[in-house]
Structure formats: structure tokens, C-alpha cells
Residue frames as qw, qx, qy, qz and C-alpha x, y, z in Angstrom:
[[0.814, -0.527, 0.238, -0.061, -11.51, 32.64, 8.71],
 [0.141, 0.716, -0.677, -0.090, -7.82, 31.82, 8.62],
 [0.838, 0.117, -0.527, -0.076, -6.56, 28.32, 7.98],
 [0.598, -0.632, 0.398, -0.293, -5.35, 26.17, 10.87],
 [0.431, 0.308, -0.847, 0.055, -3.29, 23.16, 11.84],
 [0.771, -0.419, -0.414, -0.242, -5.00, 20.46, 13.85],
 [0.129, -0.593, 0.585, -0.538, -4.20, 20.61, 17.54],
 [0.780, -0.093, -0.597, -0.160, -4.04, 17.04, 18.85],
 [0.230, 0.341, -0.718, 0.562, -2.22, 17.34, 22.17],
 [0.459, -0.237, 0.425, -0.744, -5.18, 17.61, 24.56],
 [0.893, 0.042, -0.005, -0.449, -6.96, 14.54, 23.18],
 [0.806, 0.338, -0.480, 0.075, -3.85, 12.39, 22.80],
 [0.025, -0.605, 0.640, -0.474, -1.96, 12.85, 26.06],
 [0.715, -0.268, 0.489, -0.422, -4.02, 10.24, 27.96],
 [0.945, 0.262, 0.095, -0.168, -3.46, 7.71, 25.15],
 [0.544, 0.723, -0.417, 0.087, 0.25, 7.96, 24.37],
 [0.597, -0.586, 0.537, -0.110, 1.62, 5.71, 27.10],
 [0.483, 0.497, -0.696, -0.188, 4.22, 3.39, 25.59],
 [0.036, -0.180, 0.941, -0.286, 3.54, 0.85, 28.32],
 [0.679, 0.101, 0.225, -0.691, -0.18, 0.46, 27.66],
 [0.399, -0.012, 0.911, 0.102, -1.34, -3.04, 26.88],
 [0.581, 0.422, -0.128, -0.684, -3.00, -3.52, 23.52],
 [0.564, 0.033, 0.820, 0.096, -4.21, -6.71, 21.88],
 [0.424, 0.544, -0.282, -0.667, -4.36, -6.55, 18.10],
 [0.407, 0.021, 0.903, 0.137, -5.76, -9.74, 16.68],
 [0.008, -0.053, -0.625, -0.779, -7.10, -9.54, 13.13],
 [0.302, -0.442, -0.691, -0.486, -10.73, -10.57, 13.47],
 [0.408, -0.541, -0.642, 0.359, -11.19, -9.47, 17.09],
 [0.160, 0.062, -0.041, 0.984, -11.03, -5.71, 16.45],
 [0.131, 0.724, 0.556, -0.386, -13.84, -3.46, 17.57],
 [0.453, 0.445, 0.410, 0.655, -14.19, -1.68, 14.23],
 [0.079, -0.857, -0.220, -0.459, -15.74, 1.39, 15.85],
 [0.693, -0.527, -0.230, 0.435, -13.22, 1.47, 18.70],
 [0.039, 0.998, -0.056, 0.018, -11.74, 4.92, 19.41],
 [0.805, 0.122, -0.089, 0.574, -8.04, 5.51, 18.61],
 [0.321, -0.311, -0.140, 0.883, -7.52, 9.28, 18.68],
 [0.203, 0.846, 0.455, 0.190, -9.12, 12.60, 17.82],
 [0.400, -0.179, -0.032, 0.898, -7.87, 16.13, 17.24],
 [0.109, 0.875, 0.472, -0.016, -9.63, 19.49, 17.17],
 [0.382, 0.485, 0.012, 0.787, -8.49, 22.87, 15.88],
 [0.226, -0.341, -0.464, 0.786, -8.29, 25.74, 18.34],
 [0.221, 0.043, -0.182, -0.957, -10.26, 28.12, 16.08],
 [0.249, 0.404, 0.843, -0.253, -14.02, 27.75, 16.37],
 [0.067, -0.275, -0.494, -0.822, -16.91, 28.82, 14.15],
 [0.332, 0.050, 0.391, -0.857, -20.18, 30.42, 15.21],
 [0.315, 0.368, 0.870, -0.091, -23.47, 28.58, 15.20],
 [0.383, 0.785, 0.431, -0.226, -25.61, 29.62, 12.25],
 [0.051, -0.723, 0.374, 0.579, -22.65, 30.99, 10.30],
 [0.708, 0.571, -0.290, -0.297, -21.82, 30.33, 6.64],
 [0.150, 0.507, -0.844, 0.090, -18.88, 28.24, 7.85],
 [0.507, -0.034, 0.765, -0.395, -21.24, 25.95, 9.75],
 [0.776, 0.468, 0.110, -0.409, -23.23, 25.46, 6.55],
 [0.487, 0.629, -0.595, -0.113, -20.01, 24.48, 4.72],
 [0.142, -0.343, 0.891, -0.262, -19.04, 22.00, 7.44],
 [0.654, 0.165, 0.581, -0.455, -22.51, 20.44, 7.52],
 [0.718, 0.566, -0.172, -0.366, -22.51, 20.11, 3.72],
 [0.343, 0.546, -0.764, 0.010, -19.17, 18.26, 3.70],
 [0.264, -0.199, 0.869, -0.368, -20.01, 15.96, 6.62],
 [0.742, 0.299, 0.342, -0.494, -23.39, 15.07, 5.07],
 [0.661, 0.579, -0.411, -0.242, -21.62, 14.15, 1.82],
 [0.115, 0.443, -0.872, 0.174, -19.16, 11.95, 3.71],
 [0.534, -0.007, 0.694, -0.482, -21.99, 10.19, 5.54],
 [0.793, 0.439, 0.102, -0.410, -23.78, 9.41, 2.28],
 [0.488, 0.630, -0.589, -0.131, -20.57, 8.29, 0.53],
 [0.241, -0.398, 0.852, -0.239, -19.76, 5.66, 3.17],
 [0.808, 0.184, 0.393, -0.399, -22.62, 3.57, 1.82],
 [0.862, 0.497, 0.100, -0.025, -20.80, 2.84, -1.44],
 [0.607, 0.625, -0.332, 0.362, -17.05, 3.57, -1.13],
 [0.776, -0.425, -0.247, 0.395, -14.17, 3.12, 1.30],
 [0.397, -0.292, 0.013, 0.870, -12.58, 6.46, 0.32],
 [0.202, 0.790, 0.459, 0.353, -14.07, 9.81, -0.63],
 [0.301, -0.311, -0.182, 0.883, -13.31, 13.51, -0.39],
 [0.111, 0.797, 0.531, 0.265, -15.54, 16.54, -0.83],
 [0.221, -0.053, -0.148, 0.963, -15.37, 20.32, -0.69],
 [0.189, 0.620, 0.549, -0.528, -18.22, 22.65, 0.14],
 [0.462, 0.592, 0.537, 0.384, -20.02, 24.09, -2.93],
 [0.101, 0.881, 0.114, 0.448, -19.63, 27.74, -1.87],
 [0.323, 0.357, -0.485, 0.730, -17.30, 29.88, 0.29],
 [0.149, -0.738, 0.658, 0.005, -16.03, 29.62, 2.89],
 [0.769, 0.282, -0.548, -0.170, -14.51, 26.48, 1.39],
 [0.586, -0.450, 0.623, -0.258, -14.26, 23.47, 3.72],
 [0.613, 0.324, -0.685, -0.225, -12.84, 20.12, 2.61],
 [0.681, -0.352, 0.535, -0.355, -13.29, 16.70, 4.14],
 [0.530, 0.325, -0.751, -0.219, -12.38, 13.07, 3.56],
 [0.839, -0.298, 0.340, -0.304, -13.14, 9.60, 4.81],
 [0.432, 0.448, -0.778, -0.081, -10.94, 6.52, 4.62],
 [0.875, -0.271, 0.228, -0.330, -12.16, 3.10, 5.70],
 [0.441, -0.376, 0.798, 0.164, -10.15, -0.09, 5.91],
 [0.448, 0.384, -0.517, -0.620, -10.12, -1.47, 2.40],
 [0.216, 0.069, -0.971, -0.073, -10.64, -5.11, 3.42],
 [0.195, 0.263, 0.753, -0.571, -13.91, -4.53, 5.26],
 [0.149, 0.571, 0.747, 0.308, -17.45, -4.63, 3.84],
 [0.015, 0.440, 0.139, 0.887, -19.12, -1.30, 3.13],
 [0.570, -0.666, -0.406, -0.259, -21.60, -1.95, 5.93],
 [0.698, -0.429, -0.243, 0.519, -18.70, -1.82, 8.41],
 [0.340, 0.172, 0.096, 0.920, -17.42, 1.37, 6.74],
 [0.252, -0.606, -0.353, -0.667, -20.82, 3.03, 6.96],
 [0.675, -0.641, -0.364, 0.033, -21.20, 2.08, 10.64],
 [0.653, -0.240, -0.137, 0.705, -17.71, 3.31, 11.47],
 [0.194, 0.331, 0.173, 0.907, -18.12, 6.64, 9.68],
 [0.410, -0.684, -0.356, -0.487, -21.42, 7.35, 11.42],
 [0.731, -0.559, -0.276, 0.279, -19.82, 6.55, 14.77],
 [0.552, -0.011, -0.011, 0.834, -16.82, 8.76, 13.95],
 [0.015, -0.508, -0.239, -0.827, -19.02, 11.72, 13.02],
 [0.584, -0.699, -0.360, -0.203, -21.04, 11.27, 16.21],
 [0.721, -0.426, -0.179, 0.516, -17.85, 11.34, 18.27],
 [0.374, 0.261, 0.108, 0.883, -16.58, 14.41, 16.38],
 [0.237, -0.684, -0.284, -0.629, -19.67, 16.38, 17.33],
 [0.708, -0.666, -0.233, 0.030, -19.12, 15.46, 20.97],
 [0.746, -0.295, -0.007, 0.597, -15.34, 15.90, 21.14],
 [0.341, -0.072, 0.228, 0.909, -14.92, 18.88, 18.79],
 [0.175, 0.787, 0.585, -0.085, -18.11, 20.98, 18.82],
 [0.201, 0.972, 0.085, -0.090, -17.86, 24.01, 16.50],
 [0.555, -0.474, 0.425, 0.535, -14.20, 23.25, 15.70],
 [0.398, 0.728, -0.249, -0.499, -13.10, 24.85, 12.43],
 [0.630, 0.408, -0.644, -0.150, -11.27, 21.62, 11.65],
 [0.660, -0.394, 0.555, -0.317, -11.09, 18.20, 13.25],
 [0.568, 0.303, -0.740, -0.194, -10.12, 14.58, 12.72],
 [0.716, -0.332, 0.489, -0.372, -11.01, 11.30, 14.36],
 [0.412, 0.340, -0.830, -0.160, -9.49, 7.86, 13.90],
 [0.836, -0.202, 0.327, -0.392, -11.48, 4.78, 14.81],
 [0.622, -0.252, 0.722, 0.170, -10.30, 1.22, 14.28],
 [0.581, 0.343, 0.684, 0.277, -11.88, 0.88, 10.85],
 [0.327, 0.779, 0.366, 0.389, -12.11, 4.46, 9.57],
 [0.382, -0.289, -0.090, 0.873, -10.62, 7.95, 9.54],
 [0.149, 0.858, 0.452, 0.192, -12.52, 11.23, 9.13],
 [0.385, -0.344, -0.059, 0.855, -11.05, 14.71, 8.68],
 [0.241, 0.825, 0.413, 0.302, -12.40, 18.09, 7.68],
 [0.379, -0.636, -0.066, 0.669, -11.06, 21.65, 7.65],
 [0.409, 0.904, 0.115, -0.051, -10.11, 24.67, 5.55],
 [0.355, -0.754, 0.450, 0.320, -6.34, 24.16, 5.48],
 [0.637, 0.624, -0.367, -0.265, -6.06, 22.57, 1.99],
 [0.490, -0.462, 0.738, -0.045, -4.81, 19.22, 3.29],
 [0.888, 0.318, 0.291, -0.159, -6.18, 17.13, 0.42],
 [0.810, 0.549, -0.084, 0.187, -3.44, 15.45, -1.60],
 [0.095, 0.810, -0.472, 0.335, -0.65, 16.65, 0.66],
 [0.718, 0.010, -0.641, 0.271, 1.68, 14.16, 2.42],
 [0.397, -0.712, 0.257, -0.519, 1.70, 14.28, 6.21],
 [0.743, 0.067, -0.631, 0.215, 4.09, 12.01, 8.13],
 [0.210, -0.540, 0.417, -0.700, 3.51, 13.72, 11.48],
 [0.337, -0.112, -0.907, 0.228, 3.32, 11.23, 14.36],
 [0.455, -0.441, -0.097, -0.768, -0.13, 11.51, 15.94],
 [0.804, -0.371, 0.232, -0.402, -0.48, 8.35, 18.00],
 [0.501, 0.355, -0.788, 0.052, 1.54, 5.33, 19.03],
 [0.759, -0.408, 0.288, -0.418, 0.91, 2.40, 21.33],
 [0.460, 0.371, -0.805, 0.052, 3.06, -0.61, 22.26],
 [0.835, -0.398, -0.325, -0.198, 2.06, -3.60, 24.35],
 [0.406, -0.752, 0.467, -0.227, 3.67, -4.10, 27.75],
 [0.886, -0.159, 0.434, 0.042, 4.29, -7.80, 27.11],
 [0.032, -0.617, 0.645, 0.449, 7.30, -8.83, 25.05],
 [0.847, 0.351, -0.245, -0.316, 7.22, -10.99, 21.98],
 [0.531, -0.450, 0.716, 0.048, 8.96, -14.35, 21.97],
 [0.606, 0.433, -0.548, -0.380, 10.10, -16.83, 19.37],
 [0.917, -0.023, -0.391, -0.079, 10.75, -20.55, 19.37],
 [0.717, 0.010, -0.512, 0.473, 12.35, -21.78, 22.56],
 [0.394, -0.899, -0.192, -0.024, 11.87, -18.53, 24.52],
 [0.661, -0.492, 0.081, 0.561, 14.71, -16.70, 26.25],
 [0.075, -0.690, 0.266, 0.670, 17.14, -14.32, 24.53],
 [0.185, -0.073, 0.805, 0.559, 17.29, -16.45, 21.38],
 [0.155, 0.595, 0.788, 0.045, 13.50, -16.49, 21.19],
 [0.021, 0.842, 0.206, -0.498, 13.34, -12.71, 21.52],
 [0.119, -0.479, 0.537, 0.684, 15.88, -12.27, 18.73],
 [0.179, 0.223, 0.887, 0.362, 13.79, -14.63, 16.59],
 [0.113, 0.759, 0.606, -0.212, 10.63, -12.63, 17.32],
 [0.025, -0.765, 0.088, 0.637, 12.26, -9.31, 16.44],
 [0.156, -0.218, 0.738, 0.619, 13.42, -10.81, 13.15],
 [0.133, 0.478, 0.847, 0.191, 9.88, -11.95, 12.33],
 [0.021, 0.821, 0.391, -0.417, 8.43, -8.59, 13.40],
 [0.083, -0.619, 0.326, 0.710, 10.88, -6.63, 11.25],
 [0.139, 0.019, 0.836, 0.530, 10.19, -8.87, 8.25],
 [0.098, 0.632, 0.768, -0.019, 6.40, -8.58, 8.69],
 [0.002, -0.845, -0.184, 0.501, 6.50, -4.79, 9.05],
 [0.180, -0.470, 0.520, 0.690, 9.02, -4.47, 6.21],
 [0.234, 0.240, 0.855, 0.396, 6.62, -6.24, 3.84],
 [0.159, 0.723, 0.561, -0.370, 4.01, -3.49, 4.17],
 [0.026, 0.619, -0.221, -0.753, 5.57, -0.95, 1.82],
 [0.117, -0.069, 0.795, 0.591, 4.13, -0.98, -1.69],
 [0.157, -0.462, -0.744, -0.457, 0.38, -0.37, -1.63],
 [0.307, -0.492, 0.017, -0.815, -2.42, 1.77, -0.21],
 [0.783, -0.391, 0.262, -0.407, -3.58, -1.18, 1.90],
 [0.534, 0.410, -0.737, 0.058, -1.19, -3.98, 2.75],
 [0.839, -0.446, 0.211, -0.229, -1.18, -7.06, 4.95],
 [0.505, 0.546, -0.657, 0.125, 2.05, -8.91, 5.63],
 [0.840, -0.478, 0.166, -0.195, 3.37, -11.63, 7.89],
 [0.469, 0.512, -0.697, 0.179, 6.42, -13.59, 8.91],
 [0.261, 0.039, -0.880, 0.395, 6.34, -16.60, 11.21],
 [0.233, -0.572, -0.760, 0.200, 3.97, -15.83, 14.06],
 [0.072, -0.510, -0.160, 0.842, 3.81, -12.09, 13.45],
 [0.324, 0.630, 0.601, 0.369, 1.31, -10.32, 11.20],
 [0.167, -0.386, -0.053, 0.906, 1.21, -6.67, 10.15],
 [0.277, 0.721, 0.607, 0.187, -1.12, -4.27, 8.37],
 [0.195, -0.322, 0.021, 0.926, -0.91, -0.76, 6.92],
 [0.271, 0.748, 0.593, 0.125, -3.31, 1.70, 5.29],
 [0.227, -0.074, 0.100, 0.966, -2.80, 5.04, 3.56],
 [0.330, 0.631, 0.361, -0.603, -5.39, 7.73, 3.05],
 [0.662, 0.446, 0.561, 0.220, -6.63, 7.56, -0.53],
 [0.274, 0.958, 0.043, -0.069, -5.56, 11.09, -1.52],
 [0.394, -0.686, 0.511, 0.335, -1.84, 10.19, -1.41],
 [0.612, 0.584, -0.476, -0.238, 0.19, 9.31, -4.48],
 [0.965, -0.020, -0.252, 0.073, 1.81, 5.87, -4.60],
 [0.549, 0.366, -0.415, 0.626, 5.21, 7.33, -3.69],
 [0.243, -0.524, 0.299, -0.760, 3.84, 9.48, -0.86],
 [0.883, -0.309, -0.051, -0.349, 2.01, 6.43, 0.50],
 [0.889, 0.106, -0.334, 0.295, 5.15, 4.28, 0.40],
 [0.278, 0.464, -0.395, 0.742, 7.15, 7.02, 2.12],
 [0.519, -0.499, 0.169, -0.673, 4.50, 7.40, 4.82],
 [0.958, -0.211, -0.122, -0.154, 4.28, 3.67, 5.54],
 [0.740, 0.272, -0.386, 0.479, 8.08, 3.35, 5.56],
 [0.014, -0.514, 0.371, -0.773, 8.23, 6.15, 8.14],
 [0.745, -0.398, 0.086, -0.528, 5.51, 4.50, 10.23],
 [0.958, 0.002, -0.273, 0.084, 7.28, 1.12, 10.03],
 [0.499, 0.394, -0.438, 0.635, 10.54, 2.69, 11.16],
 [0.292, -0.489, 0.324, -0.755, 8.83, 4.35, 14.11],
 [0.906, -0.256, -0.123, -0.314, 7.15, 1.07, 15.03],
 [0.852, 0.124, -0.382, 0.337, 10.50, -0.72, 15.23],
 [0.279, 0.408, -0.399, 0.772, 12.11, 2.11, 17.20],
 [0.422, -0.435, 0.200, -0.770, 9.25, 2.83, 19.59],
 [0.890, -0.232, 0.002, -0.393, 7.96, -0.66, 20.27],
 [0.091, -0.596, 0.792, -0.091, 11.33, -2.45, 20.36],
 [0.146, 0.086, -0.985, -0.033, 10.48, -6.00, 21.51],
 [0.511, 0.109, 0.430, -0.736, 6.77, -5.45, 22.33],
 [0.399, 0.184, 0.895, 0.076, 4.48, -8.26, 21.22],
 [0.278, 0.699, 0.597, 0.279, 2.24, -5.76, 19.40],
 [0.206, -0.475, -0.066, 0.853, 2.23, -2.13, 18.42],
 [0.356, 0.732, 0.521, 0.256, 0.66, 0.53, 16.25],
 [0.262, -0.365, 0.058, 0.892, 1.74, 3.91, 14.88],
 [0.322, 0.785, 0.524, 0.076, -0.57, 6.47, 13.28],
 [0.308, -0.164, 0.170, 0.922, 0.83, 9.30, 11.17],
 [0.278, 0.402, 0.107, -0.866, -1.10, 12.11, 9.54],
 [0.636, 0.379, -0.282, -0.610, -1.91, 10.17, 6.36],
 [0.736, 0.156, -0.648, -0.122, -1.19, 6.49, 7.15],
 [0.621, -0.555, 0.451, -0.321, -0.78, 3.92, 9.89],
 [0.616, 0.283, -0.735, -0.002, 1.03, 0.65, 10.46],
 [0.660, -0.459, 0.397, -0.443, 0.50, -2.00, 13.12],
 [0.528, 0.252, -0.810, -0.033, 1.67, -5.49, 13.97],
 [0.712, -0.403, 0.335, -0.466, 0.69, -8.26, 16.37],
 [0.248, 0.298, -0.922, -0.010, 1.80, -11.76, 17.31],
 [0.773, -0.285, -0.387, -0.414, -0.42, -14.69, 18.12],
 [0.854, -0.472, -0.210, 0.063, -0.26, -15.77, 21.78],
 [0.347, -0.878, 0.295, 0.151, 2.76, -13.56, 22.25],
 [0.088, 0.653, -0.714, -0.238, 4.85, -15.69, 19.92],
 [0.597, 0.236, -0.733, -0.225, 5.74, -19.25, 19.05],
 [0.683, -0.338, 0.495, -0.418, 4.39, -22.18, 21.04],
 [0.074, 0.316, -0.923, -0.208, 5.93, -25.62, 20.36],
 [0.406, 0.203, 0.826, -0.335, 2.67, -27.27, 21.42],
 [0.566, 0.552, 0.007, -0.612, 0.95, -25.87, 18.31],
 [0.423, 0.479, -0.706, -0.307, 3.12, -28.04, 16.07],
 [0.091, -0.136, 0.961, -0.223, 2.83, -31.04, 18.35],
 [0.519, 0.339, 0.577, -0.531, -0.94, -30.95, 18.34],
 [0.584, 0.570, -0.245, -0.523, -0.99, -30.62, 14.57],
 [0.253, 0.387, -0.878, -0.126, 1.27, -33.69, 14.13],
 [0.254, 0.048, 0.895, -0.363, -0.87, -35.74, 16.51],
 [0.603, 0.454, 0.267, -0.599, -4.04, -34.80, 14.59],
 [0.510, 0.540, -0.538, -0.398, -2.41, -35.93, 11.36],
 [0.073, 0.235, -0.966, 0.082, -1.39, -39.26, 12.89],
 [0.427, 0.220, 0.711, -0.513, -4.89, -39.86, 14.25],
 [0.627, 0.530, -0.029, -0.570, -6.45, -39.11, 10.87],
 [0.375, 0.472, -0.761, -0.239, -4.03, -41.49, 9.15],
 [0.140, -0.067, 0.952, -0.265, -4.90, -44.28, 11.60],
 [0.549, 0.374, 0.470, -0.581, -8.65, -43.77, 11.04],
 [0.592, 0.562, -0.324, -0.479, -8.24, -43.86, 7.24],
 [0.194, 0.376, -0.905, -0.047, -6.11, -46.99, 7.53],
 [0.317, 0.094, 0.856, -0.397, -8.72, -48.77, 9.68],
 [0.616, 0.488, 0.203, -0.585, -11.52, -47.82, 7.28],
 [0.487, 0.538, -0.591, -0.353, -9.53, -49.16, 4.32],
 [0.000, -0.225, 0.965, -0.132, -8.87, -52.41, 6.21],
 [0.484, 0.269, 0.659, -0.509, -12.57, -52.89, 7.00],
 [0.614, 0.559, -0.121, -0.544, -13.47, -52.28, 3.34],
 [0.325, 0.450, -0.811, -0.186, -10.97, -54.93, 2.19],
 [0.212, -0.023, 0.926, -0.311, -12.40, -57.46, 4.67],
 [0.588, 0.417, 0.388, -0.574, -15.96, -56.81, 3.39],
 [0.563, 0.570, -0.418, -0.429, -14.85, -57.27, -0.23],
 [0.134, 0.342, -0.930, 0.013, -12.98, -60.50, 0.66],
 [0.367, 0.137, 0.814, -0.428, -15.98, -61.99, 2.54],
 [0.628, 0.512, 0.102, -0.577, -18.30, -61.07, -0.36],
 [0.435, 0.521, -0.672, -0.297, -15.95, -62.88, -2.77],
 [0.064, -0.152, 0.968, -0.191, -15.85, -66.04, -0.56],
 [0.515, 0.299, 0.583, -0.553, -19.67, -66.03, -0.32],
 [0.631, 0.557, -0.182, -0.508, -20.09, -65.81, -4.07],
 [0.292, 0.428, -0.847, -0.120, -17.53, -68.57, -4.66],
 [0.243, -0.002, 0.907, -0.345, -19.42, -70.84, -2.21],
 [0.601, 0.429, 0.358, -0.571, -22.76, -70.22, -3.90],
 [0.517, 0.573, -0.452, -0.447, -21.27, -71.11, -7.29],
 [0.038, -0.283, 0.958, 0.004, -20.38, -74.64, -6.24]]
């Protein structure tokens, strides 16, 4: 069977709207939420040696998700099929295992008998095929999404938008430099992840490309995400940007706490003073 290149168009067209609304808040992610999938056009026959190779690799990936966030395998005998998994490095292995099992279930539904396929969920990425993709950089744009609502900075208006873009660019710019990175600036946070088979330089190049596409594609959107062949980058802002009331409420809480502590200290001094007077009276 000849090698192939993944064919993503059919599964991505419904998802690539640049005006779709997306909310990306750190702890609120559905870890098993679907992002994209791609299937090769070549297919293999049921009961063939190629099916045995695919099943061997996918079984190894399923077992590996119990104890690692990245793994790659190749089938033990021809035809050679390779596969890999990459989970978000900050999540517990239980989340990785759940995500990988969900991804493999969706692959069997979306890409039955595909000679090669890939699926990206929120917390994990799975790919298999016979095209020798392991260790090779791939900065191909596969998926992008930008929120319809615009970001805003302090004070709102044009100045607020300029402030937001500055924070967004700083947050996204801080992502380069590691396989998994989290960055932030002001009210904007960002995150990136590379597939574990990339070298440090290839990872940095991939994330830099993703960051550049985020800035260009999402412009002033409050949140956005870009997935390339071997990495992704995303950013989000809390409540669409800066809210002056956040600071105000924090100051008021501090003042209230200071008043309470002051009253408690005053009561303690009164008790000590009365105790001293009582003892002095008993000594007469």
C-alpha cells in the first residue's frame, strides 16, 4: 500500500468559520471535546495484514495512555504502521486516558478503514498512518477558530482595544520556548503544546508559526485557537477584557478586612485593661 497525506478538508469545512464563537477558559474545558479530525482517502480491507498493523498500534496507544502523556509506536511486522498520542502535559493521566479512549472511539466512527487518520480533542491528539510522519516537522494549518466578540482593555473604546491587542500579543509571544507553555499578560492568558516527537527547535518554530497565524487570523477577537500539524496555540481573555469593578471590589474587601481586624484589636485591648483594673482593685 502506498503512503498517503492526510485529507482533512471534508471534516474541517463545517468548523473553519472565523466568526464562530468560542469560549476558552482554563478550567472550563471539556477535555474530550471534539476539535477536528482527518482521514486519508486510501482505505484498507477488513481482515487484511494492514488492519492487523493498525489494530496493534492503536492497542499500544490505548495502553500507553495509562502512564504517559506522549508515546509513539510502530507495528511489529509489515506493512509498517506508526502511531502517536499526545495529551496536554498539565493534566492528570486519568484525563489523558479518558481523552485517548474517546479519540479512538471517534476515529473508528469518522474514519472507518482509513489507511491513516488523526483526531484532535481538547486534551489529546491521536494520529496513525504509514507515511513516516514521526519526528518530522509539520506546520500545515489544519484548524483555526476566532471568537465573534472583540477583546477590550481598561476603559473600553479604541484605546481599550489597543490595550487588549498589546496584552494578547505579549501573552501569545511568551509561548515560544517549550513543548508545553502557558503564558499571560494582563487579562489575557495563552497556552501552546507541541507533539512530543519534535525537536526543541522544530517545536519553537511550529509554535512561532501558530502564534503568528493567531495574531493575523483573529485580529482583535477576545479568544482564538490555531492548530497546525504538530502543535497548537490558543489564547483567551477573562470576561472579554478588563473590568474596573474587579479592582474596586478588591479594594473594598481589603478595607472591610482592615476594619474588622482593627475592631478585634480594640476589643482585646479593652478586655486586657478591664482585667488589669480588676486585679488592682482586689489587691487593695
